[in-house]
Every structure is written in structure tokens, then in C-alpha cells.
N, C-alpha and C positions, 0 to 999 in steps of 0.2 A: 373783410374779416371772416365772413361765412365761408368764403372759398378756402381760406387758410385752415379753418376748422375742419372743413371737409377733407382737405389734404392730409391733415394730421390724423384724422379718423381712419382714412384709407391706409395710411402707413401703419397705424396701430393694428388694424385688422390683418394686414399682410404679415406683420411681425408675429402676431398671435397664431395665425395659421401655420407659419413656418415652425414656431416652437412646438405646436401640437404635432406637426408632421415628424419633427426630429424626435420628440418624446415617444411617439408611437413606434418608432423604429428600434427603441431600446428592447433588450431582452429582460425577462422577469422570471423569477422562480416563484411558483405558487405552492402553498401547502395549506392544509386544513388544520386549524387550531380552535378549540372550543366551538366547533360547529361552523366557524366562519373561515373563508379563504383569506389568507394573508399574502401580501405581495412584497417581494424584495427585488430591487433593481440589481442586476448582475454587475459586479464590479470587475475591474481589471485584476488579474492575479498579481500580487505583490511578492516578488521573489527576492529574498535577501541572499546574495551570493557570498561564497566563501572569501572572495577578494574584497568584500566590503561594499561592493556596488549594488544598487537596487535596480531591479527590472520591473516594469509594469506591462504585462502582456494580456491580450485577450485569451480567454481560457482555451480555445481550440489551438492557437499557436503555441501556447505554453505546453499543451499536452504532447505535441510533436516532439519536443525536447525531453519530455518525461518518459514517454513510452519507448523512445529510442534508447534511453539510459537504464530503464528499469526491467526491460524484457528484451531478449535476443530478437533482432529483426528477422532472424532465420526461422522463428517460430511460425506455426500455422496462423492464418488470418483470423480464425475464430478465437484463438488464444489471445492474439493482439487486441482484438475488439473487446474481449472480456477485460483485459488490462486497461483499456481506454475508459470503459465505464467505471471501473473501480477507482482509477486515478482521478477521473473527473469528479466523482462523488467525494473522494478524499479531500480535494481542495475546496469544494463548495462547503462541505461540512466544517472545515477549519476557517471559514470566513475569508477565503482567498489569500490567506497569509501563510507563506511557506518559505523554506530555504532551499538550497540546491544540493542537500546532502541526505544521507539515510535517516537523519533525524525526522524528516518529513518525506519528501520524494526527491530523488536524484534528478537534476535537470542539467542538460548540456546544450549549448547553442550549436549552430550549424558549423562554425569553425572547429569546435571541439569534435563534432561528429565526423567531419571530413578527415581530421587527423587520425581518427580511430578506424573508420571504415575504408578510407583511401579509395581504391578503384570501385568499391561496391557502394559508394555513397549514393549515387543516383538511383540505383535499384532499391536499396534499403529505404531511402527517404520517401520514394514514391509509395512503397508498401505501407510505411507508417502513416503517411498522409491518407491513404485509402482507409485504413482502420479507423482513424480519427473521423474522417468525413462520413463513413457509414454508420457511425454511432453519435453523430453530432447532437449535443445537448442532452444525451441520455445519462441519467444518474439513478442510483439505487436509493429507494426510500423504505422506511419502516414507519407505519402509522402516519404517513404523509410527510415525514421529515427525512432529509438526507442522512444516510447512515455513516458510521465510522467504518469505512471500507478498507480494513487492514488486509495486507497481503504479505507474502514471504516467498522464499525460493522453493523449499521442499519440506515435506513433513516426515515423520517417522513411520508413516503408513496410515495415520489418522491425524486430522487437525486437532488442535487443543481448544477446550472451552476457554472463553475469555477470563473467567475467574481463576483458572489454573495459573495464568501468567500475571494478570494484573489485579486479581482479587475481587473484581466486580462482574456480576452476571450481565450478559448482554444477549437478548433473545435470539438474535441472528448470528452471533459469533459463538457457535456451538460445535462440538466435536462431530466431524463427519468422516466417512471413509475417503482415504486418498491413497489407496494401495498402489496406484500407478507410480508413486514416487519411489517405490522400492526398486524399480527397474533403472533408475538413474545411476549414472556412473559416479555421481556425487553423493549418493545415498549414505554410504558408511565411510567414515574417515577415522583414523587413529593418530594420536600424537603421544610422544613419550616425554615425560618430565622427570627431572631428578627429584627425589623425595624432599630435599630441602627447599628447592624452588617451589614445588607443589605446596608445601607447608606454609612457606612465607606468603605466597599468593593468597592463601586462605586466611591469613592473619595470625598464624601460630608462631610463637617464638622458637619452639623446639620442633624437631622432626616428628611428624605424625606417626603414631604407633598402630592405630586401629581404624580401619575403614569398613563400615558395615554395608550390607546390601541396601540399595535404595528402595524406598517405598514409592510406588508409581500410581499415577492416575490411570483410569481405564484407557485413556488415549495412548498411553505408553510413555508419556513424558514424566520425568522425575518430580514427585511431590516433595519429598524430603530425603535427606541422607544424613546419618549420624557419623561424624568423624571425631575420634577422641572425645566422645561424650557430648560434643557440640552438634546441635541439629541445624543443618543448612537447608534452605529450599533449593529446588532444582534451578530456579532462576538465579539465585545468589551464586551458586557454584559456576553456572554458565558465565555470569558476568565477571566474577573474580578471576576465572581462569581463561576468559575470552574464548569460550568454546563455541562451536558452530550451532549447537542446539542444546536444549535442556533435556533431551533424551540421550542419556549416556550411561556407560558402565565404566568402572574403575578397577583395574587389576594391578596388583603389586608384584614386583619381583625384588631382588635383593636391594638394589640401589635406586630403582625407578618406579614410576607408576605409568601405566599405559591407559589412556582414556580414549574410549571409542564412542563416537557420536553417530546418531542416525538423523538424517535430515539437516536442513540449513535454515535457520531463522527462528523466530519466536513461535511459529506454528499456529497462529490465530488468523482466521479468515481464509483467503484464497491462496492455495499453493500454485505457484506459477508452473512448476514442472507438472503438476496434476492437470492444470488447465491445458497445457500443451498435449499431454497424453490423451485427454478427452477429445480435444480438437482433431487429433490424428485419427480417432475412431469415428469422426463425422459428427460429433456433438456440437451444437450451435453455441455461440457465445452466451445467449440468453439461458440456455440449459446449464452451462458451466456456472454462471453467476447464481442461478437458482440453487444449484447443488452446494456451493460454498457459502452462500449467504441465504439460508432458508428463511422463509417468512417475509422476504423483501419483495418489492415491486420495482420494475423499471419504469421511470417516468421521464418526461422531457422538460428541460428548462424552457420557460416561456409559453407553456401550454396549459 
């Protein structure tokens, strides 16, 4: 009987040691709250795909599909690395719950990327892997917690303050210079709409008669614009007319309106075109992130 008890004890010890060994291999995110360090086990990223299927991926594998989709693989390595840290932070801050669209972050699998990149797949994939590996585990934090690491394609020359677009102040999402964006071929675009189409899109039953000059924030984005005595925010006009940016001008002619936008995206956080321009000048990814997300720190998961 004693021999059996000893045998059971040995087995229990082995199982316990094994469990401790496995548990010690897990990754953790640490942050400070109320003076005490808190620990959260890193989960698999849950990706809800447009086709209705669910994916559960480790965060670094997930990032390969995100960086490949959110930024051109032809960009400089330091820009890609800045995007890696921003995208990793974004998913951690959201509790590892995302979809594969622009509602959160675009994700494409290897089959999709092969279809897009064709003969360049091996070169581009290796480059993306390098960017992910050289920033493994790195996220941006503010006061010890993961930030909301927003990013967009290009600005109007400055980024926007968070409250200009969403109404809430965020200490690290403030307007900064991004004049490099003005050199982009995509910087300024114009579209022409018929006056009735324009009016209907804004919710008017009759054709608009008067469009006043917009009032702008210091960043250059439209704060508000009065159209036939109705005041719209710049964001409202952008969304109703599906514009590239809320930095716009509207010019009338006899039957049409010509709308010219500057930049592409909401304008809050990191400009991808700006990150690329900075990288081309030799700026490191850490300096890029510090510029677009002031007051933040780079910390590492599991440290």
C-alpha cells in the first residue's frame, strides 16, 4: 500500500512540475495599476472574418497578415516596424477581439497575399516577417496601459486631435506636424457631384442653394460648415458624401459641386505616408512612434 502511495505521489509531483513548466512558458502583459503590478495572460487573437469564419492566431502570426494588408510591403523597414508596434498595440488594447476589415484592422491570409503579390510573395513575406520579428512583443503604453494606437493613410499636413473627430480628448492622440504627406501623389483629390446628388446625400429634399466657407481646426480639418442654414461637422460631411478626408473645400458651378480633399483617412494617430517619409530620411521606428504618439512608451509583452 505504501508503495502504491509513493507511486501516486511521484506521479502527482511529475504532473505538478509539468504544469508549472508549461505555465511558465506562457506570455504575460504587465502593467501598473494603483501602485501594484497586474498580470494578464496573453490570449490568441480572435479574428472574425467577413466570410463568417473565426480564426484564433498567436499575435505575431496574426500581425504578418495585418502588416501585409495595412501597409505597402515596398515601404522602408523602419516604417513597417512602426506599423507593427502600432498594430500589435491596437489588438492588445481591444482585448484580442478584431475582424478582418477596416472596422478594426485588415487581415489577409497567405493564400490571399499570394494572389495579390504573385511573384513578389517570397520577397515581401520575408520582409514583413523581419519587421514583425524585430519588434516582437513591443507595444505602446501610456501610464502603463496599452494605448489606442490609431493610424491612417495620410494627413492634410498635420494630424488631428482626437477630440476633433471623436469628441474625446486623448493625451497621446494630439495634432502633430506631418508635412511630409503633402509630397504624396495621393495628397489632393477632387470629385465632381451633381447638385441634386450632393443635396440628397446630405439629407436635403430640395437642391442646396447656399454653401458657406467651412470653419477649420488649427490642424486644417473642417470643424463645421453651414449649408442652407444647417450646420454640419466636417466628419458628418465626410461620412455622408464618402469623402477621403474631413479636410475639404467645396466649390460650386452651374450644375455641379467640386469637392477637393487633402489627405486620406480620419487623421488621428500615425500617418502611414508620414512614417514612410520619416523612414526614408533615416528616422528609426521608435522615433516615428514617439512623434505620432507623444507621451507614450514602448514596452514589451511578458517583461
